[in-house]
Structures are given as C-alpha cells and as structure tokens.
All heavy atoms as an XYZ file, in Angstrom:
964
protein
N     106.488     78.705     93.357
C     106.332     80.123     93.585
C     106.552     80.396     95.068
O     106.176     79.610     95.917
C     104.925     80.556     93.178
C     104.705     82.030     93.381
S     103.047     82.595     92.972
C     103.009     82.246     91.238
N     107.115     81.565     95.347
C     107.400     81.961     96.715
C     106.950     83.400     96.918
O     107.328     84.285     96.160
C     108.898     81.833     96.954
C     109.335     81.985     98.366
C     110.848     81.885     98.444
C     111.252     81.075     99.618
N     112.709     80.994     99.744
N     106.104     83.631     97.947
C     105.665     84.984     98.271
C     106.852     85.773     98.812
O     107.598     85.303     99.661
C     104.543     84.943     99.317
C     104.108     86.312     99.763
C     103.287     87.082     98.963
C     104.547     86.836    100.968
C     102.891     88.354     99.354
C     104.164     88.102    101.371
C     103.329     88.855    100.566
N     107.018     87.010     98.335
C     108.168     87.814     98.746
C     107.793     89.076     99.516
O     108.527     89.492    100.399
C     108.991     88.218     97.517
C     109.573     87.054     96.752
C     110.509     86.210     97.558
N     111.638     87.018     97.988
C     112.505     86.665     98.911
N     112.394     85.518     99.506
N     113.493     87.444     99.246
N     106.681     89.726     99.166
C     106.430     91.020     99.792
C     104.989     91.477     99.599
O     104.339     91.101     98.637
C     107.367     92.070     99.173
O     107.189     93.323     99.781
N     104.539     92.303    100.538
C     103.287     93.052    100.397
C     103.684     94.514    100.238
O     104.610     94.997    100.898
C     102.408     92.876    101.627
N     103.001     95.215     99.374
C     103.332     96.604     99.066
C     102.229     97.526     99.563
O     101.052     97.307     99.254
C     103.507     96.775     97.551
C     103.813     98.179     97.056
C     105.210     98.610     97.480
C     103.680     98.231     95.540
N     102.603     98.531    100.344
C     101.671     99.558    100.798
C     101.995    100.856    100.074
O     103.159    101.252     99.980
C     101.789     99.787    102.300
C     101.476     98.615    103.218
C     101.677     99.023    104.663
C     100.072     98.112    102.986
N     100.962    101.513     99.589
C     101.124    102.803     98.928
C     100.940    103.894     99.977
O      99.974    103.868    100.743
C     100.088    102.968     97.789
C     100.144    101.774     96.837
C     100.282    104.293     97.063
C     101.514    101.462     96.287
N     101.878    104.835    100.021
C     101.854    105.877    101.053
C     102.004    107.253    100.427
O     102.583    107.401     99.351
C     102.971    105.648    102.104
C     102.783    104.310    102.804
C     104.353    105.734    101.486
N     101.469    108.244    101.119
C     101.590    109.621    100.646
C     102.936    110.225    101.027
O     103.503    110.997    100.266
C     100.451    110.464    101.203
C      99.102    110.072    100.624
C      97.972    110.869    101.216
O      97.813    110.842    102.456
O      97.247    111.515    100.450
N     103.428    109.923    102.199
C     104.691    110.496    102.684
C     105.631    109.350    103.047
O     105.495    108.740    104.110
C     104.435    111.394    103.887
C     105.669    112.172    104.306
O     106.767    111.570    104.380
O     105.536    113.376    104.576
N     106.566    109.083    102.188
C     107.463    107.931    102.368
C     108.351    108.098    103.606
O     108.597    107.133    104.325
C     108.311    107.669    101.097
C     108.973    106.287    101.148
C     109.353    108.738    100.877
C     108.095    105.159    100.744
N     108.816    109.305    103.887
C     109.718    109.505    105.024
C     108.997    109.287    106.345
O     109.514    108.627    107.244
C     110.372    110.888    104.972
C     111.375    111.032    103.845
C     112.500    110.006    103.888
O     113.016    109.708    104.991
O     112.866    109.488    102.819
N     107.795    109.841    106.507
C     107.045    109.638    107.744
C     106.640    108.181    107.906
O     106.690    107.633    109.000
C     105.813    110.538    107.783
C     106.140    111.974    108.034
C     104.893    112.846    108.084
O     103.857    112.498    107.533
N     105.012    113.984    108.740
N     106.241    107.547    106.820
C     105.851    106.143    106.876
C     107.046    105.271    107.215
O     106.951    104.352    108.032
C     105.238    105.714    105.547
O     104.078    106.468    105.279
N     108.184    105.546    106.598
C     109.407    104.792    106.879
C     109.791    104.949    108.347
O     110.138    103.977    109.017
C     110.535    105.285    105.963
C     111.849    104.574    106.157
C     112.873    104.982    105.104
C     113.207    106.441    105.134
N     114.306    106.807    104.220
N     109.687    106.161    108.865
C     110.003    106.418    110.263
C     109.082    105.608    111.175
O     109.529    105.008    112.154
C     109.883    107.906    110.574
C     110.212    108.250    112.011
C     109.986    109.719    112.325
O     109.351    110.460    111.571
N     110.511    110.162    113.455
N     107.785    105.564    110.861
C     106.841    104.820    111.690
C     107.171    103.326    111.687
O     107.289    102.713    112.751
C     105.406    105.034    111.210
C     104.408    104.235    111.994
C     103.964    104.685    113.230
C     103.950    103.022    111.525
C     103.061    103.936    113.978
C     103.044    102.265    112.262
C     102.598    102.724    113.488
N     107.299    102.731    110.528
C     107.534    101.286    110.464
C     108.888    100.898    111.045
O     109.030     99.818    111.611
C     107.377    100.775    109.030
C     105.933    100.692    108.632
C     105.335    101.710    107.893
C     105.135     99.627    109.025
C     103.991    101.659    107.553
C     103.796     99.566    108.694
C     103.235    100.582    107.965
O     101.908    100.522    107.645
N     109.871    101.779    110.937
C     111.194    101.480    111.504
C     111.257    101.813    112.990
O     111.563    100.963    113.819
C     112.277    102.248    110.741
C     113.647    101.991    111.270
N     114.252    102.820    112.184
C     114.518    100.979    111.036
C     115.439    102.332    112.479
N     115.627    101.223    111.805
N     110.940    103.056    113.349
C     111.136    103.522    114.726
C     110.082    102.994    115.699
O     110.393    102.711    116.847
C     111.146    105.051    114.784
C     112.327    105.655    114.036
O     113.195    104.908    113.569
O     112.356    106.891    113.906
N     108.838    102.888    115.265
C     107.765    102.469    116.166
C     107.559    100.956    116.113
O     107.505    100.289    117.143
C     106.446    103.201    115.860
C     105.319    102.695    116.754
C     106.633    104.705    116.041
N     107.433    100.409    114.913
C     107.189     98.974    114.798
C     108.473     98.146    114.802
O     108.415     96.929    114.933
C     106.367     98.671    113.537
C     104.979     99.302    113.495
C     104.219     98.809    112.274
C     104.186     99.035    114.766
N     109.613     98.790    114.648
C     110.889     98.097    114.771
C     111.309     97.278    113.559
O     112.173     96.410    113.670
N     110.739     97.560    112.398
C     111.122     96.810    111.195
C     112.454     97.322    110.662
O     112.670     98.531    110.563
C     110.052     96.947    110.118
C     108.653     96.448    110.474
C     107.730     96.591    109.272
C     108.672     95.013    110.957
N     113.320     96.402    110.306
C     114.624     96.768    109.760
C     114.504     97.034    108.260
O     113.845     96.282    107.533
C     115.639     95.662    110.011
C     115.986     95.482    111.486
C     116.562     96.745    112.122
O     117.384     97.430    111.471
O     116.180     97.060    113.259
N     115.142     98.084    107.812
C     115.132     98.444    106.393
C     116.165     97.596    105.667
O     117.338     97.597    106.024
C     115.428     99.943    106.212
C     114.322    100.770    106.874
C     115.576    100.287    104.733
C     114.610    102.261    106.949
N     115.707     96.866    104.661
C     116.614     96.057    103.831
C     117.136     96.858    102.648
O     118.280     96.708    102.246
C     115.911     94.802    103.318
C     115.721     93.743    104.365
C     115.186     92.441    103.796
O     114.708     92.421    102.639
O     115.239     91.437    104.513
N     116.275     97.699    102.069
C     116.677     98.508    100.918
C     115.848     99.782    100.903
O     114.653     99.756    101.184
C     116.469     97.733     99.619
N     116.496    100.891    100.587
C     115.820    102.182    100.495
C     116.172    102.797     99.148
O     117.311    103.192     98.915
C     116.263    103.091    101.638
C     115.475    104.394    101.711
O     114.830    104.760    100.703
O     115.512    105.036    102.774
N     115.189    102.836     98.252
C     115.382    103.360     96.908
C     114.764    104.743     96.754
O     114.503    105.196     95.648
C     114.770    102.401     95.877
C     115.324    101.014     95.957
C     114.580     99.991     96.521
C     116.596    100.726     95.483
C     115.080     98.706     96.601
C     117.119     99.450     95.557
C     116.355     98.434     96.113
N     114.489    105.402     97.875
C     113.890    106.731     97.837
C     112.376    106.651     97.792
O     111.713    106.846     98.806
N     111.818    106.351     96.633
C     110.366    106.252     96.476
C     109.841    104.861     96.811
O     108.637    104.624     96.762
C     109.949    106.600     95.043
C     110.121    108.083     94.747
O     109.929    108.893     95.670
O     110.448    108.425     93.600
N     110.729    103.940     97.132
C     110.365    102.571     97.491
C     111.295    102.122     98.608
O     112.501    102.292     98.518
C     110.500    101.651     96.277
C     110.195    100.208     96.611
O     111.058     99.501     97.113
N     108.986     99.778     96.330
N     110.697    101.570     99.677
C     111.476    101.087    100.815
C     111.043     99.653    101.092
O     109.850     99.355    101.136
C     111.241    101.958    102.073
C     112.008    101.413    103.267
C     111.635    103.396    101.802
N     112.024     98.772    101.285
C     111.750     97.363    101.565
C     112.231     97.052    102.977
O     113.373     97.350    103.330
C     112.467     96.451    100.552
C     112.186     94.988    100.858
C     112.055     96.801     99.125
N     111.351     96.457    103.779
C     111.661     96.072    105.150
C     111.867     94.567    105.240
O     111.279     93.803    104.462
C     110.523     96.468    106.104
C     110.314     97.946    106.225
C     109.350     98.591    105.464
C     111.072     98.710    107.099
C     109.139     99.956    105.573
C     110.879    100.078    107.219
C     109.910    100.697    106.452
N     112.647     94.155    106.234
C     112.799     92.729    106.510
C     111.434     92.172    106.899
O     110.656     92.841    107.566
C     113.805     92.518    107.643
N     111.147     90.984    106.473
C     109.886     90.348    106.824
C     108.828     90.419    105.741
O     107.747     89.870    105.889
N     109.101     91.135    104.656
C     108.177     91.101    103.541
C     107.218     92.266    103.418
O     106.119     92.112    102.893
N     107.587     93.429    103.895
C     106.749     94.614    103.736
C     107.523     95.652    102.937
O     108.716     95.873    103.174
C     106.359     95.199    105.099
C     105.523     96.477    105.063
C     104.148     96.202    104.444
C     105.370     97.063    106.443
N     106.848     96.301    101.995
C     107.464     97.361    101.208
C     106.519     98.555    101.152
O     105.295     98.402    101.234
C     107.773     96.870     99.793
N     107.093     99.742    101.038
C     106.341    100.984    100.893
C     106.677    101.601     99.546
O     107.825    101.522     99.096
C     106.704    101.983    101.995
C     106.581    101.531    103.449
C     107.082    102.626    104.378
C     105.148    101.144    103.769
N     105.690    102.233     98.920
C     105.886    102.893     97.639
C     105.133    104.213     97.672
O     104.021    104.281     98.206
C     105.323    102.013     96.516
C     105.463    102.565     95.127
C     106.800    102.226     94.505
O     107.397    101.223     94.850
N     107.266    103.067     93.617
N     105.706    105.271     97.111
C     105.008    106.552     97.077
C     103.820    106.479     96.116
O     103.867    105.794     95.091
C     105.920    107.706     96.636
O     106.375    107.457     95.304
C     107.094    107.888     97.580
N     102.767    107.208     96.465
C     101.556    107.189     95.649
C     101.838    107.705     94.238
O     101.315    107.173     93.255
C     100.396    107.961     96.330
C     100.685    109.444     96.434
C      99.081    107.699     95.623
N     102.671    108.701     94.115
C     102.970    109.271     92.791
C     103.657    108.247     91.894
O     103.267    108.066     90.730
C     103.831    110.536     92.940
C     104.274    111.135     91.631
C     103.101    111.662     90.821
C     103.581    112.320     89.540
N     102.907    111.838     88.353
N     104.669    107.572     92.409
C     105.366    106.592     91.571
C     104.480    105.383     91.291
O     104.581    104.776     90.228
C     106.699    106.147     92.199
O     106.455    105.612     93.496
C     107.677    107.299     92.278
N     103.585    105.034     92.221
C     102.660    103.923     91.991
C     101.653    104.290     90.891
O     101.362    103.489     90.008
C     101.948    103.552     93.285
C     101.020    102.388     93.127
C      99.658    102.414     93.237
C     101.363    101.037     92.823
N      99.138    101.161     93.027
C     100.172    100.287     92.759
C     102.566    100.377     92.588
C     100.138     98.932     92.487
C     102.539     99.018     92.311
C     101.343     98.315     92.261
N     101.120    105.517     90.940
C     100.197    105.963     89.889
C     100.877    105.913     88.524
O     100.277    105.464     87.540
C      99.709    107.389     90.175
C      98.731    107.480     91.311
C      98.435    108.911     91.730
O      99.262    109.817     91.477
O      97.366    109.119     92.322
N     102.133    106.346     88.461
C     102.876    106.289     87.199
C     103.077    104.843     86.752
O     102.914    104.517     85.581
C     104.234    106.979     87.341
C     104.127    108.480     87.513
O     103.041    109.051     87.248
O     105.126    109.087     87.944
N     103.421    103.974     87.687
C     103.707    102.569     87.380
C     102.490    101.849     86.814
O     102.594    101.060     85.875
C     104.215    101.866     88.645
C     104.578    100.428     88.439
C     105.736    100.080     87.765
C     103.756     99.428     88.921
C     106.068     98.751     87.571
C     104.085     98.092     88.741
C     105.240     97.753     88.058
N     101.314    102.124     87.378
C     100.101    101.429     86.919
C      99.296    102.270     85.920
O      98.175    101.911     85.569
C      99.209    100.990     88.099
C      98.711    102.199     88.899
C      99.939    100.005     88.994
C      97.683    101.847     89.959
N      99.866    103.384     85.477
C      99.242    104.249     84.477
C      97.862    104.735     84.925
O      96.903    104.729     84.162
C      99.130    103.532     83.119
C     100.424    102.965     82.652
N     101.450    103.759     82.184
C     100.871    101.683     82.614
C     102.470    103.002     81.865
N     102.154    101.737     82.120
N      97.791    105.183     86.168
C      96.535    105.680     86.710
C      96.601    107.201     86.779
O      97.642    107.772     87.090
C      96.284    105.115     88.108
C      94.954    105.547     88.698
S      94.592    104.712     90.240
C      93.932    103.191     89.575
N      95.463    107.834     86.532
C      95.404    109.279     86.629
C      95.636    109.716     88.069
O      95.257    109.035     89.008
C      94.046    109.781     86.147
C      93.825    109.586     84.680
C      92.478    110.114     84.263
C      92.273    109.856     82.788
N      90.936    110.265     82.356
N      96.242    110.889     88.212
C      96.547    111.440     89.530
C      95.283    111.576     90.374
O      94.206    111.889     89.876
C      97.212    112.805     89.349
C      97.837    113.341     90.600
C      98.670    114.577     90.327
O      99.221    114.700     89.234
O      98.741    115.407     91.236
N      95.423    111.329     91.666
C      94.361    111.475     92.669
C      93.238    110.449     92.548
O      92.151    110.660     93.068
C      93.774    112.898     92.653
C      94.809    113.939     92.983
O      95.642    113.742     93.863
N      94.779    115.041     92.258
N      93.452    109.344     91.875
C      92.427    108.300     91.790
C      92.546    107.302     92.938
O      91.598    106.604     93.254
C      92.537    107.538     90.457
C      92.223    108.349     89.230
C      90.764    108.327     88.799
N      90.079    107.075     88.924
C      89.994    106.130     87.995
N      90.573    106.304     86.835
N      89.316    105.023     88.223
N      93.720    107.206     93.551
C      93.917    106.286     94.668
C      93.377    106.955     95.922
O      93.723    108.086     96.240
C      95.393    105.913     94.820
C      95.843    105.124     93.586
C      95.631    105.132     96.104
C      97.308    104.793     93.546
N      92.523    106.244     96.643
C      91.895    106.772     97.848
C      92.429    106.047     99.074
O      92.499    104.826     99.095
C      90.371    106.609     97.783
C      89.740    107.235     96.562
C      89.913    108.731     96.550
C      89.259    109.332     95.315
N      89.868    110.551     94.891
N      92.770    106.806    100.088
C      93.291    106.242    101.331
C      92.185    106.152    102.379
O      91.189    106.852    102.299
C      94.439    107.107    101.867
C      95.659    107.048    101.003
C      95.860    107.987    100.006
C      96.607    106.054    101.187
C      96.979    107.934     99.200
C      97.722    105.997    100.382
C      97.919    106.939     99.382
N      92.397    105.279    103.371
C      91.476    105.190    104.498
C      90.233    104.381    104.222
O      89.192    104.626    104.814
N      90.328    103.387    103.351
C      89.140    102.628    102.989
C      88.980    101.317    103.765
O      88.046    100.574    103.505
C      89.123    102.353    101.487
C      90.399    101.692    101.017
O      91.138    101.126    101.806
N      90.656    101.756     99.732
N      89.857    101.035    104.705
C      89.737     99.875    105.605
C      89.605     98.539    104.875
O      88.866     97.667    105.295
C      88.537    100.028    106.547
C      88.624    101.270    107.385
O      89.705    101.717    107.719
N      87.497    101.841    107.716
N      90.333     98.342    103.794
C      90.180     97.099    103.048
C      91.301     96.087    103.285
O      91.333     95.055    102.643
C      90.044     97.357    101.529
C      91.308     98.038    100.986
C      88.799     98.154    101.232
C      91.373     98.058     99.475
N      92.194     96.370    104.210
C      93.276     95.429    104.454
C      93.801     95.540    105.863
O      93.477     96.469    106.596
N      94.580     94.545    106.247
C      95.218     94.526    107.564
C      96.614     93.947    107.443
O      96.883     93.146    106.561
C      94.441     93.636    108.541
C      93.110     94.151    108.952
C      92.449     93.223    109.972
O      92.722     92.014    109.979
O      91.657     93.738    110.766
N      97.468     94.369    108.335
C      98.778     93.761    108.517
C      98.826     93.218    109.927
O      98.302     93.849    110.853
C      99.899     94.786    108.340
C     100.015     95.465    106.984
C     101.125     96.505    107.031
C     100.281     94.448    105.898
N      99.440     92.074    110.129
C      99.538     91.475    111.455
C     100.992     91.458    111.910
O     101.877     91.056    111.172
C      99.010     90.033    111.437
C      97.528     89.954    111.259
C      96.961     89.867    110.004
C      96.680     89.984    112.364
C      95.592     89.803    109.841
C      95.311     89.920    112.209
C      94.769     89.826    110.947
O      93.424     89.764    110.790
N     101.202     91.899    113.142
C     102.515     91.871    113.769
C     102.362     91.239    115.144
O     101.318     91.378    115.781
C     103.087     93.286    113.952
C     103.305     94.023    112.668
C     102.322     94.851    112.145
C     104.499     93.905    111.981
C     102.507     95.543    110.967
C     104.707     94.589    110.796
C     103.702     95.406    110.285
N     103.394     90.574    115.603
C     103.412     90.045    116.966
C     104.474     90.786    117.750
O     105.532     91.117    117.218
C     103.744     88.552    116.966
C     102.658     87.693    116.373
C     102.989     86.211    116.442
O     104.061     85.848    116.972
O     102.178     85.424    115.954
N     104.174     91.053    119.018
C     105.143     91.700    119.898
C     105.339     90.837    121.132
O     104.422     90.137    121.558
C     104.697     93.126    120.311
C     104.637     94.043    119.106
C     103.375     93.118    121.031
N     106.534     90.874    121.691
C     106.826     90.112    122.904
C     106.232     90.772    124.139
O     105.818     90.112    125.077
C     108.340     89.950    123.085
C     108.947     89.070    122.005
O     108.261     88.138    121.544
O     110.096     89.332    121.622
N     106.199     92.118    124.139
C     105.728     92.852    125.309
C     104.700     93.888    124.865
O     105.051     94.959    124.367
C     106.919     93.520    126.000
C     106.541     94.198    127.285
O     105.469     94.783    127.420
N     107.446     94.147    128.251
N     103.423     93.583    125.061
C     102.357     94.471    124.597
C     102.383     95.812    125.325
O     102.148     96.858    124.718
C     100.991     93.798    124.762
C      99.840     94.621    124.232
S      99.913     94.983    122.453
C      99.233     93.463    121.796
N     102.676     95.812    126.612
C     102.711     97.064    127.370
C     103.789     98.000    126.826
O     103.557     99.196    126.644
C     102.956     96.780    128.853
C     102.892     98.023    129.721
C     103.064     97.715    131.204
O     102.735     96.588    131.626
O     103.520     98.618    131.917
N     104.964     97.461    126.553
C     106.055     98.266    125.990
C     105.665     98.808    124.611
O     105.897     99.973    124.301
C     107.312     97.407    125.877
C     108.501     98.117    125.292
C     109.681     97.183    125.147
O     110.145     96.653    126.181
O     110.125     96.979    124.009
N     105.036     97.952    123.797
C     104.605     98.387    122.478
C     103.560     99.499    122.579
O     103.616    100.491    121.858
C     104.048     97.214    121.669
C     103.462     97.637    120.352
C     104.277     98.075    119.323
C     102.093     97.625    120.155
C     103.741     98.482    118.118
C     101.547     98.029    118.952
C     102.373     98.451    117.930
N     102.606     99.345    123.484
C     101.568    100.361    123.658
C     102.176    101.693    124.100
O     101.735    102.754    123.659
C     100.510     99.895    124.653
C      99.639     98.760    124.159
S      98.745     99.150    122.646
C      97.743    100.525    123.191
N     103.184    101.641    124.951
C     103.868    102.866    125.373
C     104.510    103.567    124.177
O     104.459    104.794    124.064
C     104.909    102.572    126.448
C     104.284    102.243    127.781
O     103.149    102.633    128.072
N     105.005    101.517    128.607
N     105.148    102.798    123.286
C     105.739    103.373    122.076
C     104.654    103.951    121.170
O     104.785    105.037    120.632
C     106.528    102.309    121.300
C     107.963    102.226    121.644
C     108.790    101.503    120.602
N     108.106    100.463    119.875
C     108.358     99.163    119.977
N     109.276     98.742    120.792
N     107.701     98.297    119.251
N     103.562    103.193    121.007
C     102.489    103.614    120.120
C     101.799    104.877    120.632
O     101.402    105.741    119.849
C     101.478    102.475    119.974
C     100.543    102.529    118.785
C     101.318    102.561    117.480
C      99.607    101.341    118.819
N     101.684    105.015    121.939
C     101.038    106.186    122.524
C     101.819    107.475    122.301
O     101.290    108.566    122.499
C     100.775    105.977    124.014
C      99.646    105.005    124.255
O      98.743    104.873    123.432
N      99.699    104.299    125.375
N     103.067    107.370    121.873
C     103.880    108.548    121.588
C     103.698    109.042    120.158
O     104.263    110.043    119.773
C     105.350    108.237    121.845
C     105.648    107.973    123.306
C     107.101    107.625    123.510
C     107.339    107.309    124.985
N     108.691    106.835    125.225
N     102.905    108.328    119.374
C     102.687    108.684    117.977
C     101.367    109.440    117.853
O     100.341    108.998    118.351
C     102.654    107.422    117.086
C     102.427    107.803    115.637
C     103.935    106.619    117.248
N     101.421    110.591    117.189
C     100.219    111.383    116.969
C      99.540    110.953    115.675
O     100.172    110.408    114.779
C     100.580    112.870    116.890
C     101.142    113.407    118.197
C     101.562    114.860    118.098
O     101.513    115.433    117.001
O     101.950    115.408    119.136
N      98.252    111.193    115.588
C      97.455    110.953    114.386
C      97.264    109.478    114.046
O      97.171    109.117    112.881
C      98.031    111.689    113.168
C      97.970    113.187    113.336
O      97.061    113.695    113.971
N      98.941    113.879    112.801
N      97.208    108.630    115.048
C      96.828    107.243    114.823
C      95.346    107.131    115.139
O      94.884    107.584    116.178
C      97.630    106.262    115.707
C      99.068    106.199    115.209
C      97.001    104.884    115.691
C      99.913    105.190    115.928
N      94.610    106.550    114.236
C      93.177    106.350    114.407
C      92.955    104.869    114.670
O      93.273    104.031    113.835
C      92.414    106.808    113.165
C      92.652    108.239    112.839
N      91.904    109.249    113.389
C      93.584    108.835    112.058
C      92.352    110.410    112.947
N      93.362    110.185    112.138
N      92.403    104.557    115.836
C      92.210    103.163    116.218
C      90.931    102.605    115.598
O      89.875    103.217    115.676
C      92.155    103.028    117.741
C      93.500    103.276    118.379
C      93.876    104.548    118.776
C      94.390    102.230    118.555
C      95.122    104.777    119.340
C      95.633    102.443    119.116
C      95.997    103.723    119.501
O      97.229    103.938    120.041
N      91.042    101.444    114.994
C      89.888    100.730    114.472
C      89.129    100.107    115.633
O      87.911    100.105    115.674
C      90.318     99.643    113.466
C      89.134     98.829    112.968
C      91.066    100.278    112.296
N      89.881     99.581    116.596
C      89.303     99.050    117.832
C      90.366     99.095    118.915
O      91.557     99.109    118.628
C      88.757     97.615    117.643
C      89.781     96.611    117.237
N      90.685     96.061    118.133
C      90.048     96.056    116.048
C      91.466     95.204    117.492
N      91.098     95.190    116.231
N      89.954     99.144    120.171
C      90.930     99.163    121.272
C      91.576     97.792    121.441
O      91.160     96.808    120.814
C      90.072     99.522    122.485
C      88.714     99.023    122.139
C      88.570     99.199    120.650
N      92.550     97.738    122.300
C      93.213     96.471    122.613
C      92.177     95.486    123.135
O      91.377     95.814    124.011
C      94.293     96.714    123.672
C      95.137     95.508    124.073
C      95.920     94.979    122.880
C      96.082     95.901    125.192
N      92.148     94.290    122.564
C      91.171     93.286    122.982
C      91.711     91.892    122.714
O      92.684     91.726    121.988
C      89.841     93.472    122.251
C      89.915     93.259    120.746
C      88.547     93.463    120.126
C      88.594     93.243    118.625
N      87.278     93.396    118.025
N      91.083     90.909    123.334
C      91.452     89.519    123.108
C      90.432     88.865    122.193
O      89.238     89.137    122.277
C      91.534     88.765    124.429
C      92.724     89.191    125.255
C      93.023     88.256    126.413
O      92.610     87.084    126.358
O      93.684     88.715    127.353
N      90.928     88.033    121.314
C      90.092     87.249    120.406
C      90.435     85.780    120.615
O      91.507     85.456    121.127
C      90.375     87.643    118.951
C      89.924     89.053    118.653
O      88.764     89.374    118.813
N      90.852     89.899    118.228
N      89.553     84.864    120.205
C      89.842     83.438    120.381
C      91.135     82.990    119.694
O      91.791     82.064    120.140
C      88.628     82.750    119.749
C      87.556     83.763    119.722
C      88.232     85.107    119.638
N      91.527     83.656    118.623
C      92.694     83.234    117.852
C      93.976     83.978    118.218
O      95.037     83.652    117.724
C      92.419     83.395    116.357
C      92.089     84.806    115.970
C      92.958     85.792    115.593
C      90.796     85.397    115.949
N      92.288     86.958    115.345
C      90.947     86.744    115.545
C      89.503     84.936    116.226
C      89.872     87.607    115.418
C      88.447     85.813    116.088
C      88.636     87.133    115.687
N      93.887     84.981    119.103
C      95.086     85.732    119.483
C      94.882     86.305    120.880
O      93.787     86.710    121.253
C      95.395     86.848    118.444
C      94.316     87.901    118.448
C      96.755     87.479    118.694
N      95.964     86.328    121.664
C      95.884     86.791    123.048
C      95.481     88.259    123.152
O      94.614     88.633    123.912
C      97.222     86.560    123.744
C      97.205     86.933    125.209
C      98.520     86.623    125.861
C      98.500     87.028    127.318
N      99.764     86.773    127.964
N      96.120     89.102    122.408
C      95.799     90.530    122.426
C      95.933     91.088    121.023
O      96.892     90.784    120.328
N      94.983     91.874    120.604
C      95.088     92.487    119.282
C      94.669     93.940    119.387
O      93.890     94.328    120.255
C      94.244     91.744    118.252
O      92.868     91.937    118.502
N      95.202     94.724    118.490
C      94.941     96.147    118.458
C      94.841     96.544    117.000
O      95.709     96.212    116.207
C      96.093     96.901    119.127
C      96.023     98.409    119.122
C      94.912     98.867    120.068
C      97.347     98.991    119.562
N      93.782     97.208    116.640
C      93.631     97.672    115.265
C      93.847     99.165    115.195
O      93.280     99.911    115.979
N      94.685     99.599    114.269
C      94.870    101.031    114.088
C      95.181    101.339    112.639
O      95.633    100.491    111.891
C      95.968    101.590    115.005
C      97.312    100.948    114.847
C      98.223    101.419    113.916
C      97.680     99.880    115.642
C      99.463    100.827    113.779
C      98.918     99.292    115.524
C      99.811     99.772    114.589
N      94.886    102.562    112.259
C      95.204    103.054    110.926
C      96.228    104.155    111.077
O      96.170    104.941    112.019
C      93.954    103.598    110.244
C      92.904    102.560    109.977
S      91.472    103.228    109.123
C      90.700    104.160    110.442
N      97.150    104.209    110.169
C      98.176    105.247    110.183
C      97.923    106.178    109.019
O      97.894    105.757    107.873
C      99.593    104.656    110.074
C      99.831    103.667    111.197
C     100.635    105.742    110.128
C      99.916    102.275    110.745
N      97.704    107.426    109.293
C      97.481    108.408    108.250
C      98.771    109.151    107.993
O      99.627    109.290    108.850
C      96.421    109.423    108.685
C      95.111    108.799    109.002
C      94.581    108.616    110.235
C      94.173    108.245    108.097
N      93.368    107.995    110.148
C      93.091    107.754    108.854
C      94.141    108.125    106.701
C      91.990    107.156    108.261
C      93.032    107.528    106.131
C      91.988    107.066    106.900
N      98.904    109.689    106.800
C     100.040    110.566    106.522
C      99.940    111.743    107.482
O      98.875    112.238    107.756
C      99.989    111.060    105.070
O     100.073    109.928    104.226
C     101.117    112.003    104.775
N     101.042    112.149    107.991
C     101.049    113.241    108.947
C     101.341    112.753    110.352
O     101.269    113.524    111.276
N     101.692    111.476    110.491
C     102.054    110.987    111.812
C     103.313    111.714    112.278
O     104.132    112.125    111.472
C     102.287    109.463    111.846
C     103.421    109.062    110.904
C     101.025    108.696    111.549
C     103.871    107.641    111.041
N     103.435    111.888    113.557
C     104.676    112.456    114.072
C     105.000    111.778    115.387
O     104.111    111.427    116.153
C     104.539    113.968    114.282
O     103.578    114.248    115.255
N     106.254    111.534    115.584
C     106.721    110.892    116.803
C     107.045    111.958    117.827
O     107.745    112.922    117.529
C     107.951    110.025    116.522
C     107.761    108.958    115.445
C     109.039    108.181    115.253
C     106.620    108.035    115.800
N     106.507    111.808    119.035
C     106.748    112.770    120.113
C     108.147    112.576    120.664
O     108.673    111.523    120.704
C     105.737    112.581    121.234
C     104.329    112.933    120.836
C     103.402    112.694    122.014
C     101.957    112.942    121.630
N     101.038    112.626    122.697
C-alpha cells in the first residue's frame, strides 16, 4: 500500500486554491472544479460535494474544530512570514516559536473568506 493524498474539505474552493497555490506555493496537479489536487499529496474538496459523496445531511460538517494539522517546510521563514502577513482572516493557533523537534513553527487556521492583499 502507498499513501497518496490527504483531503481537506473547504467551503470556498477558489479562495482555498488561491491560498495553497499563491501563498504556500503548492503546484496544482489537477483541477476538477469541486476537487483540486496539489503536488505533494494534498487535495481540496468542496463541502457540498463531500456531503453528497458520504451521504451526509447538509450543514452537518463543522469547521474550525482544531482536530488536525498540516506540516510544511520553508527555506526562508522571513520571506514566508512576509507573504503570510498579506493574507487577511488568518487566525493563529500560536505565534512563531521553536520546538525541540523543529527550528521554527507557526500554527494558523485558514477560514473561508481569506483574501490576498
């Protein structure tokens, strides 16, 4: 068996796609409209199509529950922070800090409604 992808459910596929591509620099491998696949094993799916796929009633999926994390590495943290500071509506879980297992880490949540300045 080989792991291929993690799937994130999003409310606004276009804004989410813009964030992961323009801010985080992920290359889009495939764009199917309601589903977008990025290089490196990340995919986005619209909440509506996900609810249909898993036969769940509308509005049962809740966002902002802090139950997962994605890890990315950057070569230049200062440059990344400058890019991130241009994005509105990011809620930080914690500020930039060092941990024993990583030189610098930053926790943030991305809500639907992000906009790039």
